C-alpha positions in Angstrom: 9.9 128.0 128.6 11.5 130.5 126.2 15.3 130.5 125.6 16.5 133.9 124.5 18.8 133.7 121.4 21.5 135.4 123.4 21.7 132.5 125.8 21.4 130.0 122.9 24.5 131.3 121.1 26.5 132.4 124.2 30.1 131.0 123.8 30.9 128.5 126.6 33.7 126.1 127.1 31.4 123.2 126.5 30.3 124.5 123.2 33.8 125.3 122.0 34.9 121.7 123.0 32.0 120.1 121.1 32.7 122.5 118.1 36.3 121.2 118.0 35.1 117.5 118.2 33.2 118.0 114.8 36.2 118.1 112.5 37.7 115.1 114.5 34.6 113.1 113.9 34.8 114.0 110.2 38.4 112.7 110.0 37.4 109.6 111.8 34.6 108.9 109.5 37.0 109.3 106.5 39.6 106.9 108.2 36.8 104.3 108.8 36.1 104.2 105.1 39.8 103.3 104.5 39.9 100.8 107.3 36.8 98.9 106.2 37.6 98.8 102.6 41.4 98.5 102.4 42.7 97.1 105.7 39.8 94.7 106.6 38.9 94.0 102.9 35.2 94.3 103.7 34.4 96.6 100.7 31.7 94.4 99.0 29.8 93.3 102.2 26.2 94.6 102.3 26.4 95.5 106.1 29.7 97.4 105.6 28.2 99.2 102.6 25.2 100.2 104.7 27.4 101.5 107.5 29.6 103.4 105.0 26.5 105.0 103.5 25.3 106.2 107.0 28.8 107.4 107.6 28.8 109.3 104.3 25.5 111.0 105.1 26.9 112.0 108.5 30.1 113.3 106.9 28.1 115.4 104.5 25.9 116.8 107.3 29.0 117.8 109.2 30.4 119.7 106.2 27.1 120.9 105.0 28.0 124.3 103.7 30.7 122.8 101.5 28.0 120.5 99.9 26.4 123.3 98.2 29.5 124.6 96.3 30.8 123.0 93.2 34.6 123.6 93.3 35.0 123.3 89.5 32.6 126.0 88.5 32.1 128.2 91.5 34.0 131.5 91.8 36.7 131.6 94.6 35.0 134.1 96.6 32.0 131.8 97.0 34.1 128.8 97.8 36.0 130.9 100.5 32.6 132.0 102.0 31.6 128.3 102.2 34.9 127.4 104.1 34.2 130.3 106.5 30.7 129.1 107.1 31.8 125.6 108.1 33.1 126.5 111.6 30.0 128.6 112.1 27.8 125.6 111.2 29.8 123.5 113.6 29.2 126.0 116.4 25.4 126.1 115.6 25.4 122.4 115.8 27.1 122.3 119.2 24.6 125.0 120.4 21.7 122.8 119.3 23.2 119.7 120.9 23.7 121.4 124.2 20.1 122.8 124.0 18.7 119.4 123.4 20.8 117.9 126.2 19.6 120.5 128.7 16.1 120.1 127.7 16.2 116.4 128.1 17.8 116.8 131.4 14.9 119.1 132.8 12.3 116.5 131.9 
């Protein structure tokens, strides 16, 4: 079964909603660092450090285009391009997640 690229990238309500969820997830991940460390006082716990490390990897994956830019030494135009690529990356992630979900449903 071949999926044309046009159908894969077609803008739908479901993909837009998932695209909007990605920045919310990133904010919740940052907030959970604060909750674990400052509010609950679990900063030195091994399990919490493992969870925070996983959350950090997830956060870096969500903001992947920004990880390739060093804000101190990069020209402003490249930094702006990276900022523009972030929503495109989120949309691509939503397209992939919908595709995987539909493929699993057909099995």
